[in-house]
C-alpha positions as CSV (number, residue, x, y, z in Angstrom):
1,M,-9.0,-2.0,-3.8
2,E,-8.6,-0.1,-7.0
3,N,-5.4,1.1,-8.6
4,I,-2.7,1.3,-5.9
5,V,0.3,2.2,-8.2
6,I,0.2,3.9,-11.5
7,E,3.2,4.0,-13.8
8,N,3.1,5.9,-17.2
9,T,6.8,5.6,-18.1
10,V,8.8,2.6,-19.3
11,N,10.2,0.5,-16.5
12,Q,13.9,0.0,-15.7
13,K,14.3,-2.8,-18.2
14,E,13.1,-0.6,-21.0
15,E,15.3,2.3,-19.8
16,N,18.4,0.1,-19.8
17,Y,17.5,-1.2,-23.2
18,L,16.9,2.3,-24.6
19,S,20.1,3.5,-23.0
20,M,22.1,0.8,-24.8
21,L,20.6,2.0,-28.1
22,N,21.4,5.7,-27.6
23,N,24.4,5.5,-29.8
24,T,22.5,4.0,-32.7
25,S,20.5,5.9,-35.3
26,K,16.9,6.7,-34.7
27,E,15.7,4.3,-37.4
28,K,17.9,1.5,-36.3
29,R,16.8,1.9,-32.7
30,K,13.1,1.8,-33.8
31,R,13.8,-1.3,-35.8
32,L,15.5,-3.1,-32.9
33,L,12.6,-2.3,-30.6
34,K,10.1,-3.5,-33.1
35,D,12.1,-6.8,-33.6
36,N,12.1,-7.4,-29.9
37,F,8.3,-6.8,-29.7
38,I,7.6,-9.2,-32.6
39,K,9.6,-11.9,-30.9
40,A,7.6,-11.4,-27.7
41,L,4.3,-11.8,-29.7
42,K,5.1,-15.5,-30.0
43,D,4.0,-15.8,-26.4
44,E,0.2,-16.3,-26.4
45,D,-0.5,-14.3,-23.2
46,F,1.7,-11.5,-24.3
47,A,0.0,-11.4,-27.7
48,K,-3.4,-11.3,-26.0
49,I,-2.4,-8.4,-23.8
50,A,-0.9,-6.5,-26.7
51,S,-4.0,-7.0,-28.9
52,E,-6.1,-5.3,-26.3
53,L,-4.0,-2.1,-26.1
54,N,-5.4,0.6,-28.4
55,V,-2.1,2.1,-29.5
56,S,0.3,1.5,-32.4
57,D,2.8,-1.3,-32.4
58,D,5.6,1.3,-32.3
59,V,4.2,2.5,-28.9
60,K,3.8,-1.1,-27.7
61,S,7.4,-1.9,-28.6
62,M,8.6,0.8,-26.1
63,Y,7.1,-1.3,-23.3
64,T,7.9,-4.8,-24.4
65,S,9.7,-5.9,-21.2
66,H,7.1,-4.5,-18.9
67,L,4.3,-6.1,-20.9
68,M,6.2,-9.4,-20.7
69,D,6.1,-9.1,-16.9
70,V,2.4,-8.5,-17.1
71,A,2.0,-11.6,-19.3
72,K,4.1,-13.7,-16.8
73,T,1.7,-12.6,-14.0
74,M,-1.3,-13.6,-16.1
75,K,0.1,-17.1,-16.5
76,I,0.4,-17.4,-12.7
77,C,-3.0,-16.0,-12.0
78,N,-4.7,-18.3,-14.6
79,K,-3.5,-21.3,-12.6
80,C,-4.2,-19.8,-9.1
81,K,-6.5,-21.7,-6.8
82,G,-6.7,-19.2,-3.9
83,L,-5.2,-16.2,-2.2
84,N,-3.4,-18.4,0.4
85,M,-1.4,-20.0,-2.5
86,C,-0.7,-16.8,-4.4
87,P,3.1,-16.7,-5.2
88,L,3.0,-13.0,-6.2
89,D,5.1,-10.5,-4.3
90,V,1.8,-8.8,-3.1
91,P,-0.6,-11.7,-2.8
92,G,-3.9,-11.1,-4.6
93,V,-2.7,-8.0,-6.4
94,R,-2.1,-8.3,-10.1
95,E,-0.7,-5.8,-12.6
96,Y,-2.6,-4.8,-15.7
97,A,-1.8,-2.7,-18.7
98,Y,-4.2,-0.2,-20.4
99,T,-4.0,2.9,-22.6
100,T,-4.7,6.6,-22.0
101,D,-4.1,9.3,-24.6
102,N,-1.9,7.1,-26.8
103,I,0.4,5.9,-24.0
104,I,0.5,2.7,-22.0
105,E,-0.1,2.8,-18.3
106,F,0.2,0.1,-15.7
107,A,-1.9,-0.4,-12.6
108,Y,-2.5,-2.9,-9.9
109,H,-5.9,-4.4,-9.1
110,D,-7.2,-6.9,-6.6
111,C,-7.9,-10.4,-8.0
112,P,-11.3,-12.0,-7.3
113,Y,-9.9,-14.0,-4.4
114,K,-8.6,-10.9,-2.7
115,E,-11.9,-9.0,-3.3
116,E,-13.7,-11.9,-1.5
117,Y,-11.2,-11.7,1.3
118,D,-11.8,-7.9,1.6
119,K,-15.5,-8.5,1.9
120,E,-15.0,-11.0,4.7
121,T,-12.9,-8.4,6.6
122,S,-15.2,-5.5,5.9
123,Y,-15.6,-5.1,9.7
124,L,-12.7,-2.7,9.5
125,K,-14.7,0.0,7.7
126,N,-16.5,1.3,10.7
127,I,-14.0,2.9,13.0
128,Y,-16.5,4.6,15.3
129,S,-18.3,1.5,16.6
130,Y,-14.9,-0.3,16.7
131,K,-16.5,-3.6,15.7
132,M,-13.4,-5.6,15.5
133,P,-13.1,-9.4,15.2
134,N,-12.1,-11.3,18.3
135,Y,-8.5,-11.8,17.1
136,I,-8.0,-8.0,17.0
137,K,-10.5,-7.0,19.7
138,D,-9.0,-9.6,22.1
139,A,-5.4,-9.0,21.1
140,S,-3.0,-9.0,24.1
141,F,0.7,-9.3,24.8
142,K,0.3,-12.7,26.5
143,N,-1.2,-14.2,23.3
144,I,1.5,-12.8,20.9
145,Y,3.4,-15.5,19.0
146,K,7.1,-15.3,20.0
147,D,8.2,-18.4,18.1
148,D,9.7,-16.4,15.3
149,S,12.9,-14.3,15.9
150,N,11.9,-12.0,13.1
151,R,9.0,-10.7,15.2
152,L,11.1,-10.0,18.4
153,E,12.3,-6.5,17.5
154,A,8.8,-5.2,17.0
155,I,7.5,-7.1,20.1
156,K,10.3,-5.6,22.3
157,Y,9.6,-2.1,20.9
158,L,5.9,-2.3,21.7
159,K,6.5,-3.7,25.2
160,K,9.0,-0.9,25.9
161,Y,6.5,1.6,24.6
162,Y,3.9,0.2,27.0
163,D,6.3,0.3,30.0
164,N,7.3,3.9,29.4
165,F,3.9,5.2,28.3
166,G,3.2,8.5,30.2
167,K,6.7,8.6,31.7
168,E,8.5,10.0,28.6
169,K,7.7,11.3,25.1
170,Q,7.9,8.4,22.7
171,K,7.5,8.0,19.0
172,G,5.0,5.8,17.4
173,L,5.9,2.9,15.1
174,Y,5.9,2.5,11.3
175,L,5.7,-1.3,11.1
176,H,6.0,-2.8,7.6
177,G,6.4,-6.3,6.2
178,N,4.7,-9.1,4.4
179,F,1.0,-10.0,4.3
180,G,-0.4,-11.8,7.3
181,C,2.7,-11.6,9.6
182,G,0.7,-10.0,12.4
183,K,1.5,-6.3,12.1
184,T,-2.0,-5.0,13.0
185,Y,-2.4,-7.6,15.8
186,L,0.8,-6.5,17.5
187,I,-0.2,-2.8,17.6
188,A,-3.8,-3.7,18.5
189,A,-2.4,-5.7,21.4
190,L,-0.5,-2.6,22.6
191,F,-3.6,-0.4,22.3
192,N,-5.7,-3.0,24.2
193,E,-3.2,-3.2,27.0
194,L,-3.2,0.6,27.2
195,A,-7.0,0.7,27.1
196,K,-6.9,-1.2,30.5
197,K,-5.2,2.0,31.8
198,G,-8.0,4.1,30.4
199,I,-6.2,5.3,27.3
200,K,-8.5,5.7,24.3
201,S,-7.4,4.7,20.8
202,T,-8.5,4.5,17.3
203,I,-7.7,2.0,14.5
204,I,-8.5,3.0,10.9
205,Y,-8.1,0.8,7.9
206,F,-6.9,3.6,5.7
207,P,-8.5,2.5,2.3
208,K,-11.9,2.1,3.9
209,F,-11.5,5.3,5.9
210,L,-11.0,7.2,2.6
211,T,-14.1,5.5,1.1
212,S,-16.1,6.5,4.2
213,L,-15.0,10.1,4.0
214,K,-16.0,10.3,0.3
215,A,-19.4,8.8,1.1
216,S,-20.0,11.5,3.7
217,F,-19.6,14.4,1.3
218,N,-23.2,14.4,0.2
219,D,-24.7,12.6,3.2
220,P,-26.0,15.1,5.9
221,D,-26.4,12.2,8.4
222,N,-22.8,11.1,7.9
223,N,-20.8,14.2,8.9
224,F,-17.5,14.5,7.2
225,Q,-15.9,16.9,9.7
226,E,-17.0,14.9,12.7
227,K,-15.3,11.8,11.3
228,F,-12.2,13.7,10.4
229,D,-11.9,15.4,13.8
230,Y,-12.5,12.1,15.6
231,V,-9.5,10.6,13.9
232,I,-7.0,13.4,14.0
233,E,-7.7,14.1,17.7
234,S,-7.6,10.5,18.9
235,P,-5.1,10.0,21.8
236,L,-3.7,7.0,20.1
237,L,-4.0,6.3,16.4
238,L,-3.1,3.4,14.1
239,I,-3.3,4.1,10.4
240,D,-3.6,0.5,9.2
241,D,-2.5,-0.7,5.7
242,L,-1.1,2.6,4.6
243,G,-0.1,2.3,0.9
244,A,-3.0,0.0,0.0
245,E,-5.3,2.9,-0.9
246,N,-6.0,4.3,-4.3
247,I,-3.7,7.3,-4.1
248,S,-4.9,10.7,-5.3
249,N,-3.9,14.3,-4.5
250,W,-6.9,14.5,-2.2
251,S,-6.2,11.4,-0.2
252,R,-2.5,12.3,0.1
253,D,-2.6,16.1,0.7
254,E,-6.1,16.8,2.1
255,V,-6.5,13.7,4.3
256,L,-3.2,12.0,5.2
257,G,-1.2,15.2,5.1
258,V,-3.6,17.0,7.4
259,I,-3.9,14.1,9.8
260,L,-0.1,13.9,10.1
261,Q,0.5,17.6,10.4
262,Y,-2.1,18.0,13.2
263,R,-0.8,15.0,15.2
264,M,2.8,16.2,14.7
265,E,2.0,19.7,16.0
266,E,0.0,18.3,19.0
267,G,2.5,15.5,19.8
268,L,-0.1,12.7,19.5
269,P,1.2,9.2,19.3
270,T,0.7,7.8,15.8
271,F,1.3,4.2,14.5
272,F,1.3,2.8,11.0
273,T,1.2,-0.6,9.4
274,S,2.0,-1.2,5.7
275,N,3.2,-3.8,3.3
276,L,5.5,-1.1,1.8
277,S,8.8,0.1,3.1
278,I,9.2,3.9,3.7
279,K,11.1,4.1,0.4
280,E,8.3,2.2,-1.4
281,L,5.6,4.3,0.2
282,E,7.3,7.5,-1.0
283,V,7.1,6.1,-4.6
284,H,3.5,5.2,-4.1
285,L,2.7,8.7,-2.8
286,S,4.4,10.4,-5.6
287,I,1.6,9.6,-8.1
288,N,3.8,10.6,-11.0
289,E,7.3,12.0,-11.4
290,K,6.4,15.7,-11.6
291,A,8.6,17.8,-9.3
292,D,5.6,19.1,-7.3
293,D,4.3,15.6,-6.6
294,L,7.7,14.3,-5.6
295,V,8.0,17.2,-3.1
296,K,4.6,16.5,-1.6
297,A,5.3,12.8,-1.3
298,K,8.6,13.6,0.4
299,R,6.8,16.0,2.8
300,I,4.5,13.2,3.9
301,I,7.4,10.8,4.4
302,E,9.2,13.4,6.6
303,R,6.1,13.7,8.8
304,I,5.9,9.9,9.2
305,K,9.6,9.8,10.1
306,Y,9.0,12.6,12.7
307,L,6.1,10.7,14.2
308,A,7.3,7.1,14.1
309,D,10.3,4.8,14.2
310,D,10.7,2.4,11.4
311,I,10.8,-1.4,11.9
312,K,10.7,-4.1,9.2
313,M,9.0,-7.4,10.1
314,I,9.1,-10.3,7.7
315,S,7.5,-13.3,9.2
316,V,5.2,-16.3,8.6
317,N,1.9,-15.5,6.9
318,R,-0.3,-16.8,9.7
319,R,-3.5,-16.2,7.7
320,K,-2.5,-19.3,5.7
């Protein structure tokens, strides 16, 4: 996974600090920021990060708190022994700082452990042969873990969906929560149970689906439109790991937006899994804070809300 979130403004800590200084003179404010930055340079990791940024110290001083957060993450990652022991909020995803046009930007990248994990789960890239591993391919209601009360709301929702399928119009589900808690497995279990009734379904791992679409642009044997139509017309669709993709105007507006609009108009059941809440996903989809981007992100979120109910599931990371 490449950049999944890009920020080009100071974070909340800097904003609060700058707000506190609003009543001081410009020169005094600049001096206070510089003093704060110089104090932070005493930390070896912070100093290393700052030295690699090709901007002036005055610019760096505007981002001191955010750079301190990056340095803190660096300390954690330098001592890490594996993805299953990662203490970060999003395991395996680390924040970096870099410069563009004399400003500092922040982006999230996968660590080597997560990159290796993604290689091991590359089976998700081919949605048409549906070569899923046994734990997904053989997912079923009877094998769902029910030993955690935090999973029961989602389990009951999916069981009810199964019981009422074909009898009444039902929304899909936006199921979000922590890594490894079984979000994909639960919805795959529903799809497999419905498959026994002859209902066809499609699961796409969204980041890999986008990569596959891009690769088909210049490949006559890998038809773009055929792939796209296959997904948007699927009787049942799961968009897996939404929010983990490298967001762009194209992926948001020309791919995700078109899929959701078509399925909304045709009344096709659509499910989602994500590590992001609806609110966090909207931020992710915004790309930047320009008014036009904010409106487009909001439009995607409204389509998701129309298509799916929202359930949060925080449970044991069973991958560990």
